[in-house]
C-alpha positions in Angstrom: -9.6 14.4 -32.5 -6.4 14.3 -34.6 -4.5 16.1 -31.8 -5.0 13.0 -29.6 -3.4 10.7 -32.1 0.3 11.3 -31.2 -0.4 10.6 -27.6 -2.4 7.5 -28.3 0.3 6.2 -30.7 3.0 6.9 -28.1 1.1 4.7 -25.6 0.6 2.0 -28.1 4.2 2.0 -29.0 5.4 1.8 -25.4 6.6 -1.8 -25.4 7.7 -1.6 -21.8 4.3 -0.5 -20.6 2.7 -3.1 -22.9 4.7 -5.8 -21.3 3.8 -4.6 -17.8 0.1 -4.5 -18.6 0.2 -7.8 -20.3 2.0 -9.5 -17.4 -0.4 -7.8 -15.0 -3.4 -9.1 -16.9 -2.1 -12.7 -16.4 -2.3 -12.2 -12.7 -5.7 -10.5 -12.7 -8.0 -13.5 -13.3 -7.1 -15.4 -10.1 -7.5 -12.2 -8.1 -11.0 -11.8 -9.5 -11.9 -15.3 -8.5 -10.6 -14.8 -5.0 -12.7 -11.7 -4.6 -15.8 -13.6 -5.6 -14.9 -16.5 -3.3 -14.7 -14.0 -0.4 -18.3 -12.9 -1.0 -19.6 -16.4 -1.3 -17.7 -17.4 1.9 -19.0 -14.4 3.8 -22.7 -15.2 3.0 -22.2 -18.9 3.6 -20.6 -18.5 7.1 -22.3 -15.4 8.4 -20.5 -12.4 9.9 -19.2 -14.1 13.1 -17.8 -17.2 11.5 -16.4 -15.2 8.6 -14.6 -13.1 11.2 -13.2 -16.3 12.8 -12.0 -17.5 9.4 -10.2 -14.2 8.8 -8.6 -14.4 12.3 -7.2 -17.9 11.7 -5.9 -17.2 8.2 -4.5 -13.8 9.2 -2.8 -15.1 12.3 -1.0 -18.0 10.5 -0.1 -15.8 7.4 1.3 -13.1 9.6 3.3 -15.4 11.7 5.0 -16.6 8.5 5.5 -13.0 7.3 7.0 -12.1 10.6 9.9 -14.5 9.9 10.0 -14.2 6.2 12.8 -12.3 4.5 10.7 -11.4 1.4 13.1 -13.4 -0.7 11.2 -12.6 -3.9 12.3 -9.0 -3.7 15.9 -10.0 -3.0 15.9 -12.5 -5.9 14.4 -9.9 -8.3 16.9 -7.3 -7.4 20.2 -9.3 -7.2 19.5 -12.1 -9.7 18.2 -9.5 -12.2 21.3 -7.3 -11.7 23.6 -10.3 -12.0 22.0 -11.6 -15.2 22.2 -8.1 -16.8 25.9 -8.0 -15.8 26.4 -11.4 -17.4 27.3 -13.1 -14.1 25.0 -16.0 -14.1 27.0 -17.9 -11.5 26.4 -15.2 -9.0 22.7 -15.3 -9.9 22.6 -19.0 -9.2 24.4 -18.5 -5.9 21.8 -15.9 -4.9 18.9 -18.3 -5.7 20.5 -21.1 -3.7 21.2 -18.9 -0.7 17.7 -17.4 -0.7 16.0 -20.8 -1.0 18.0 -22.3 1.8 17.4 -19.4 4.2 13.7 -19.4 3.4 13.4 -23.2 4.1 14.9 -22.7 7.5 12.7 -19.8 8.5 9.6 -21.7 7.3 10.3 -24.5 9.8 10.8 -22.0 12.6 7.7 -20.1 11.6 5.6 -23.3 11.9 7.0 -23.9 15.4 6.1 -20.4 16.4 2.5 -21.0 15.2 2.3 -24.2 17.3 3.5 -22.3 20.3 1.3 -19.2 20.0 -2.0 -20.6 18.6 -3.5 -21.2 22.1 -3.0 -17.6 22.9 -4.4 -16.4 19.6 -7.5 -18.6 20.1 -8.0 -17.2 23.6 -7.3 -13.5 23.2 -8.2 -12.8 19.5 -10.8 -15.5 18.6 -12.0 -15.4 22.2 -12.5 -19.2 22.3 -9.8 -21.7 23.1 -11.7 -24.4 21.4 -10.6 -23.0 18.0 -6.9 -23.8 18.8 -6.8 -27.0 16.6 -8.0 -24.9 13.6 -4.9 -22.7 14.0 -2.7 -25.8 14.1 -4.4 -27.1 11.0 -4.0 -24.1 8.8 -0.5 -23.7 10.1 0.5 -26.6 7.9 0.4 -24.3 4.9 3.6 -22.6 6.2 5.6 -25.8 5.6 4.4 -26.1 2.0 5.8 -22.6 1.3 9.3 -23.6 2.3 10.8 -21.9 -0.8 7.9 -20.3 -2.5 9.1 -16.7 -2.1 12.4 -17.5 -3.8 10.5 -19.4 -6.6 8.2 -16.5 -7.1 11.2 -14.1 -7.4 12.7 -16.4 -10.0 9.5 -16.5 -12.1 9.1 -12.7 -11.9 12.7 -11.8 -12.8 12.7 -14.4 -15.7 9.3 -13.0 -17.0 7.2 -16.1 -16.4 4.1 -14.2 -15.3 1.8 -16.5 -17.2 3.1 -19.4 -15.1 2.4 -17.4 -11.9 -1.1 -16.6 -13.2 -1.9 -20.2 -14.0 -0.7 -21.2 -10.5 -2.9 -18.6 -8.9 -5.8 -19.7 -11.1 -5.3 -23.3 -10.1 -5.3 -22.5 -6.4 -8.4 -20.3 -6.8 -10.3 -23.0 -8.7 -9.3 -25.6 -6.1 -10.5 -23.3 -3.3 -13.7 -22.5 -5.2 -14.5 -26.2 -5.7 -14.0 -26.7 -2.0 -16.3 -23.8 -1.1 -19.0 -24.9 -3.6 -18.8 -28.4 -2.0 -19.3 -26.8 1.4 -22.2 -24.8 0.1 -24.1 -27.9 -1.2 -23.6 -30.0 1.9 -24.3 -26.9 4.1 -20.9 -27.3 5.8 -19.4 -24.9 8.3 -16.1 -23.3 9.2 -13.9 -26.4 9.2 -14.7 -27.5 5.7 -14.2 -24.0 4.3 -10.9 -23.6 6.1 -9.8 -26.9 4.5 -10.7 -25.5 1.1 -8.5 -22.4 1.7 -5.7 -24.7 3.0 -5.9 -26.7 -0.2 -5.5 -23.6 -2.2 -2.6 -22.4 0.0 -0.8 -25.7 -0.5 -1.0 -25.4 -4.3 0.2 -21.8 -4.0 3.2 -22.9 -2.1 4.4 -26.0 -3.9 3.6 -25.2 -7.5 5.9 -22.1 -7.9 8.8 -24.2 -6.6 8.3 -26.9 -9.1 7.8 -24.5 -12.0 10.9 -22.4 -11.0 13.0 -25.6 -10.9 11.8 -26.3 -14.5 12.7 -22.9 -15.8 16.0 -22.2 -13.9 18.2 -24.4 -16.1 16.9 -22.4 -19.1 17.1 -19.0 -17.5 20.6 -19.5 -16.0 22.3 -22.8 -17.1 22.2 -26.5 -16.5 23.7 -27.5 -13.2 23.0 -24.0 -11.7 22.4 -25.7 -8.3 26.1 -26.9 -8.3 27.6 -23.5 -8.6 30.6 -22.8 -6.5 30.4 -19.0 -6.9 31.0 -17.3 -3.6 28.8 -14.5 -2.3 31.3 -13.4 0.2 32.0 -10.0 -1.5 28.2 -9.3 -1.5 27.3 -11.1 1.8 26.9 -8.1 3.9 24.9 -6.3 1.3 22.6 -9.3 0.8 22.1 -9.8 4.6 21.4 -6.1 5.0 18.9 -6.1 2.2 17.2 -9.3 3.5 17.0 -8.0 7.1 15.6 -4.7 5.9 12.9 -6.3 3.8 12.1 -8.7 6.7 11.7 -5.8 9.1 9.7 -4.0 6.4 7.4 -7.0 6.0 7.0 -7.2 9.8 6.1 -3.5 9.9 3.6 -4.0 7.2 2.2 -7.0 9.0 1.6 -5.0 12.2 0.5 -1.8 10.6 -1.4 -2.9 7.5 -2.0 -6.6 7.2 -3.3 -7.4 10.7 -6.4 -5.3 10.8 -8.7 -8.4 11.3 -6.5 -9.4 14.2 -6.5 -5.9 15.8 -10.2 -5.5 15.7 -10.7 -9.1 16.9 -8.4 -8.3 19.9 -10.0 -5.0 20.7 -13.6 -5.9 19.9 -15.0 -9.3 18.8 -15.1 -11.8 16.0 -18.3 -10.2 14.7 -16.5 -6.8 14.3 -13.6 -8.7 12.7 -16.1 -10.1 10.2 -17.3 -6.7 9.3 -13.8 -5.4 8.9 -12.8 -8.4 6.8 -15.9 -7.7 4.6 -14.9 -4.1 4.1 -11.3 -5.2 3.2 -12.7 -7.8 0.7 -14.7 -5.0 -1.1 -11.6 -2.8 -1.0 -9.8 -5.7 -2.7 -12.1 -5.2 -5.7 -10.6 -1.7 -6.1 -7.0 -2.7 -5.7 -7.4 -6.0 -7.6 -6.5 -4.8 -11.1 -3.6 -2.7 -9.8 -2.1 -5.2 -7.4 -0.4 -7.2 -10.1 1.4 -4.0 -11.3 3.4 -4.1 -8.0 4.8 -7.5 -9.0 5.3 -6.7 -12.7 6.7 -3.2 -12.4 9.4 -4.0 -9.8 11.6 -6.0 -12.2 11.2 -3.4 -14.9 12.1 -0.5 -12.5 15.1 -2.5 -11.4 16.3 -3.1 -14.9 15.8 0.5 -16.0 17.8 1.8 -13.0 20.5 -0.8 -13.4 20.9 0.2 -17.1 20.5 3.9 -16.3 17.6 4.4 -18.7 16.0 7.3 -17.0 13.6 8.4 -19.7 12.3 4.8 -20.0 11.8 4.7 -16.2 9.9 8.1 -16.1 7.6 7.1 -18.9 6.8 3.8 -17.3 6.0 5.4 -13.9 4.0 8.3 -15.4 1.8 6.0 -17.5 1.1 3.3 -14.8 0.2 6.1 -12.5 -2.3 7.5 -15.0 -3.8 4.0 -15.4 -4.0 3.4 -11.6 -5.5 6.8 -11.0 -8.2 6.4 -13.6 -9.3 3.1 -12.3 -9.1 4.0 -8.6 -11.0 7.3 -8.9 -13.8 5.8 -11.1 -14.4 2.8 -8.8 -14.2 4.9 -5.6 -16.8 7.3 -6.9 -19.0 4.3 -7.8 -18.7 2.9 -4.3 -19.4 6.3 -2.7 -22.5 7.0 -4.8 -24.0 3.5 -5.2 -22.0 1.2 -2.9 -24.7 0.8 -0.2 -27.5 -0.1 -2.7 -25.3 -2.3 -4.8 -23.6 -4.3 -2.1 -26.2 -4.6 0.7 -29.6 -3.9 -0.8 -31.7 -6.6 -2.5 -31.9 -6.3 -6.3 -34.9 -7.9 -8.1 -33.8 -10.1 -11.0 -36.2 -12.5 -12.8 -38.8 -11.9 -10.1 -36.4 -12.8 -7.3 -34.6 -10.6 -4.8 -30.8 -11.0 -4.7 -28.1 -9.1 -2.7 -24.3 -9.4 -2.9 -24.0 -9.4 0.9 -26.8 -10.1 3.4 -28.1 -7.3 5.5 -26.1 -8.4 8.6 -23.0 -7.1 6.8 -24.4 -3.6 6.3 -22.4 -2.0 9.2 -19.3 -2.7 7.1 -20.2 0.1 4.7 -19.0 3.1 6.9 -15.7 1.2 7.5 -15.4 0.7 3.8 -15.7 4.4 3.1 -13.0 5.4 5.6 -10.6 2.7 4.3 -11.3 3.9 0.8 -9.3 7.1 1.4 -6.0 5.3 2.4 -6.2 2.4 0.0 -7.1 4.7 -2.9 -3.9 6.7 -2.2 -1.8 3.6 -1.9 -3.4 2.2 -5.1 -2.5 5.2 -7.2 1.1 5.4 -6.0 1.7 1.6 -5.8 5.2 2.0 -7.1 6.5 3.9 -4.0 8.4 1.1 -2.3 9.6 -0.8 -5.4 11.3 2.4 -6.6 13.2 2.8 -3.3 14.2 -0.8 -3.3 15.5 -0.6 -6.8 17.7 2.4 -5.8 19.0 0.4 -2.8 17.1 2.5 -0.3 15.5 -0.3 1.6 16.6 1.2 4.9 14.7 4.5 4.1 11.5 2.6 3.3 12.1 0.5 6.5 12.4 3.5 8.8 9.5 5.4 7.2 7.2 2.4 7.7 8.5 1.7 11.2 7.9 5.2 12.5 4.4 5.2 10.9 3.7 1.8 12.4 4.9 2.9 15.8 2.6 5.9 15.7 -0.4 3.8 14.5 0.0 1.2 17.2 0.4 3.7 20.0 -2.7 5.6 18.8 -4.6 2.3 18.6 -4.1 1.5 22.2 -5.0 5.0 23.2 -8.1 5.4 21.0 -9.6 2.0 20.3 -10.7 1.0 23.8 -13.0 4.0 23.8 -13.7 4.3 20.0 -15.2 1.9 17.5 -13.8 0.2 14.4 -14.1 3.4 12.4 -11.2 4.7 14.4 -9.0 1.8 13.3 -10.0 2.3 9.7 -9.0 6.0 10.1 -5.7 5.0 11.6 -4.9 2.7 8.7 -5.8 5.3 6.1 -3.7 7.9 7.8 -0.8 5.4 7.9 -1.0 4.9 4.2 -1.1 8.6 3.3 1.8 9.6 5.5 4.2 6.8 4.9 3.6 6.4 1.1 3.7 10.2 0.6 7.1 10.3 2.3 8.5 7.4 0.2 7.2 8.8 -3.0 9.0 12.1 -2.2 12.2 10.3 -1.4 12.1 8.0 -4.5 11.5 10.9 -6.9 14.2 13.0 -5.3 16.6 10.1 -5.6 15.8 9.7 -9.3 16.4 13.3 -10.0 19.7 13.3 -8.1 21.0 10.2 -9.9 20.2 11.7 -13.3 21.8 15.0 -12.3 25.1 13.2 -11.3 25.2 11.5 -14.7 24.7 14.7 -16.6 27.4 16.5 -14.5 29.9 13.7 -15.0 29.0 13.3 -18.7 28.4 9.6 -18.3 
């Protein structure tokens, strides 16, 4: 086995990979708690009310995403580049501009939720009596008035432990609320309040923590900076609009599945789809934090033109994500039905993770597994393009894929079942991500070739 030693030592000595893995592990625990909470909530509410919960949360979250400019990505890219270049005043100006813009859009997003909630209750939840619940959960938008900017600051400054603790705090708060609901045999409203409490923590806490760290990361009085962003204004606006459109496209094509099936079918089908997505989350859960933690490292490597460093990072995180995804996917294919939906006898009592009414979610799960597995392995596709300044390419790729998916949904879903929607989502992932990976790798090769030819 000595022939393996050089490779193992190289992995151990990769400090960049170690930092990414360590930072990702900080974010993993809260994701695990969230996955468990989803299972408990599903069994507590039953498939129909679980679908209604998903419809309410998804509608409000997506209304906010529709108007969000994904300020965390803008902050990571432009603040990170400014700090590397030694221009901390520019970095401070970017943070101020991002926070101000996000606060304005948050207020507007809440007004949109108030205006559209009656229609969502009627046409997606199929019951106008649920309108006040949409209003109630919509309050969470106001508490996220600068959370994207704050998250970007904490990412670019390397405070992933703070992010993890915040996520853990909101997960624990939500868990306590759900446990309380379980013991008093409460229903949908109490559980929605528990999720709202967690959402409020997730919105306000990053802002407070970022305000604590910013004077140390930049300088005291950073908020008083007079540095002008005029020379970069068009670039910042273009990046912000591109990421906003990209977020909107993802919202329509990827993050609104519960709403789509609620609209085309019923809250019960929405509950089955939400269950399948919750199980899929167990697969992507350990890899999801890598998206957050690798983007700053990819940006820094490209800004400093360290191509070997970048290639090693991408190759090794891909190996890690592939190993995990393939192993768990095979486990779900071979044993998923028995493990998730069949009673298991322990200590003389029968237990099951999900009750039998959720069993129809299993075929949906298998179809989704194809697309989510592909996305999980190549999770770095979009961060690589953004770091190269190719936000527009990512935008148009996702837009054309979304357009095709929506058109096919209206053509197929009225006559087909939820499996067709699962197939459309998997196809969307494979085509758009495959295209973006090809473009990002080609861009990296081109940039490296230019440096070699110019001798820089």
